[in-house]
N, C-alpha and C positions, 0 to 999 in steps of 0.2 A: 161405450163398450157393451152396455146391455142391449142396445139396438142391434149391434153386430151379432151378439150371442143369440138373440131371439130369432133373427132372420137369416141365420147362416145357411139355411137349406134352400133359399130362394134361387141362387145361381145354379147349383146342381140340378134342382128340379126344373128350372127353365131350360137348361141344356138337355135334360132327359126328355122334356116335352118336345123340344125342337127335333131331337133325334127320332122320337116316336112318330112325330108328324111327317118327317122325311120318309121314314120307312112305310108309313101308311100311304103316303102319296105314291111311292114307288109301287106298292102292291096294287093300288087302285089303277095306276097307269098300266101296269103289267096285265091285270085282268081285262082292262078295257081295250088292250091292244095298242095303246099309244106308243109303247116302247118296243114294239115288235121289230121294226126295222133296225133299231139300235141293238137289240139282243141278237138279231141275226148277224149283224155286222161284227159284233163281239165274238160270236161263234165262228164266223169266217176267219177272224184274226187268230183265234186259238188253233184252228185247223192249219192255217198257214204257218204258224209258229212250230207246230208239231212236225209239219213237212220239212221245214227248214232245219230242224234239229236232226231229222233222219238223213237229210242230204249232207249235212256236215259230217255225220258218222260215216256215210258212204264215201265221202271224200277222203277221210282218214284211212279207210280200208284201201281205196284206190292208190293212195300215196304209198302205203306200205307194200302193196302188191307190185307197184312199179319199181320200188327200191329193191324188192326181192328178185324180180326178173332181171333187173339191171345187174345185180350181183351175180346171178346165175349165168348171165351172158358173159360177164368178165371171167368167170371160171370155166367157160366153154360148155356149160350145161344147158344153155337156152339159145334159141335162134333169134335172128334179127326180127323175124316176123312176130315172135312172142313179145319182144321188147316194144315193137311198134304197136301191137295190140294193147299192151298195158299202158302205153303212153296215150293212146286214143281214149281208153277208158278213164284215165286220169283227167284228160281235158274235158271229157263229157261231164265228169263229176264236178269239175270246177265250174262249168257253165250252169249245171243244175243248182249249185250253191248260190251263184250270182242271181239266178232267176228266183230262187227261194227268198233271198234277201229283198229283192225288188217286190216280190209278191207280199211279203210282210209289210213293207212300207206302204204299198197300195191299200192293203187292208186296214192299216192304221189310219190312213187318210179317210177311208170310207167310214170307219168308226167315228172319227171326229165329226165328219159331216152329219152322220146319223144322230149323234148326240145333240148337235145344234138344232137339227130338224125335228126333234121330238115335238109332236103337235100339241097345241093347247086342247083343253077338254072339249071345246066347241068346234075344233077343226076336224076334217076327215081323218080317219085312222089310216095308218100305212097300208093295211090290207085293202081298204076301200080305194085308196089312191092307186094301188097296184092293179086292182081289178079294172079300174077306169082306164088305165094305160093299156091293159090287155084288150078291153072292149074297143078302144080307139083304133088299135092296129087292125082288129077284125073288121071294123066298120070301113076302114080304108080299102081293105081287101075286097069286101063285098061290093064296093062300087064297081070294081072290075068284073065281078061275077054277075051283077044284075043289070048293068047299064049296057044296052046293045051297042051304043056308039063307042064306048070304051073297049068292048070286046072286039070290034072291028079295027080300032086304032092300035090296040095293044094285045094282039092274040096270044103273045108269049106268056102273058100273066096267068092265063088259065090253061095253058098247054102243059099237060103232065109229062110230056116228053122233054121238057126243058129242065135241066138240073137245078136251076135256081127256083123254079116252081116246086119241084119235088122237095127241095130243102125247106122251103116255106111251109109246105103241107106237113112235113115231119115235125117241124118246130111248133106248128099250130097244134098238132095232135098232142105233143108232149106238154105244152103249156096248159091245154084244156084238161088233160089227164090229171096233172098236178092240182089244178084249180078245183076239180071235182072232189079230190081227196082232202082238201084243206079243212073244211068245217068252219065254224065261226071262231075257234080258238086254236089256230095252228101253233105248232112249236116253232122256235126260231129257225131250226134246221129246215122244217117244211116251208116256212116263209122264204128262206134264202134260196131254196131250190126253185120255188115258183118265181121269185124275183129274177133269178138267172135265166129261167125259161122264157119269161116275158121279154127280157133283154135280147135273148137269142132270136125270138120271134120278130122283134122290131128290126133287128139287123137283117134277118132273112127277107123280110118284106122290102127293105131298102135295096138289097141286092137284086131281087126280082124286078122291082119297079125300075131301077136304073137300067138293067139289061133290056127291059121292054122298051124303054125310051130310046136306048141306043139303036135297037132294031128299027124303031119308027123314025130314026133320023133326027130326033129332037135334041139329042146331046151327043157329043163326040165319045167314042169308045175310050174306056180307061181300064184296061185289063188289070193293071197293077192295083187299082182301087178295089176291083171286084175280087181279086185274089186275096187281098188283105181282109176284106169283109167276110169272104167265105171262111178264111182262117179263123176269124173271130167267132163265127158260128160253131166251128169245130171245137175251139177252145172252150166256149160256153157249155157245149154238150159234155165235154170231158170234165169240166168243173162240177157240173151237176152230178155226174157219176161218182166223182171223187168225194163230194160232200155226202152223198148217200152211203158210200162205203165207209167213210169215217164215222158217220152217225151210227151205222150198224155196229162198228167196232166199239164205240163208246158204250152202247147199250149192252153189248156182250160183256164188256169188262165190269160194268156195274151189276149185271145179273149174277156174275160168278164171284164177285168180290167177297161175299159172305162165306164162301167155301174155304178160302185160305186165310180169311181175316185181314187181307191187305187191300185197302181201297186203291183205286187207280190213281196214278201220279202221287203216291204217298199220302193221299187224302187231302191234298191242297189243290184248290182250283188254280189253273194258270192265270197269270196276270194279264191285264189288257195290253200292256206295253210289250215290246220285243225283248 
């Protein structure tokens, strides 16, 4: 009994030490940039969850508006065109909600993958890996810019009259611009925007290269693939703009929270899950 009395503090102290160690490890990994991809994925999930909530609210409004117009039509105070318009808006809102749910699930999967992929202290940091991916795409493009044989075989790759080439150049400019503004300790939002820009750049290069090889007769044309790839570029660009807008909104809310005494989201950070 005396032994238990004298050493009662060991278990709580050990637990506290373990907690403090975990917090210290997290802080060190955050400062070193090892958690950057994970933190960016978590930020993406929060934005997707916020968008999904807004879409659900819009769906409720669309349902109420459709019901109102239908009632007005039954009373002879609304036209069939108005009813059809309200129905279209309702269907669009329903599609938006389904897309929002799918986006949340995709972001959850990315978060889980990023959690597993947090590198060890001796491994390259996420930002270093991302820069290497960016450099690899640029290096592949430069082969078409500097190799005379490739320029003759694939003239479309460097022809600025080709839409795919123009799309690549725009994507390259965007990725380079974001990279220059990163610094050595970017925020998760900045990292996420750069990550999406590099992904859009890689897709744009694939589209341009595929089109050039089709023109050279090396591969059969596949317009459906090219259209879907171009659509992916557009969606990536839109995602970057949405992320930037959402980040600006968050900064604005935190800047003004002291004026009315109310922190954003009631002062509670959103959870990782949906």
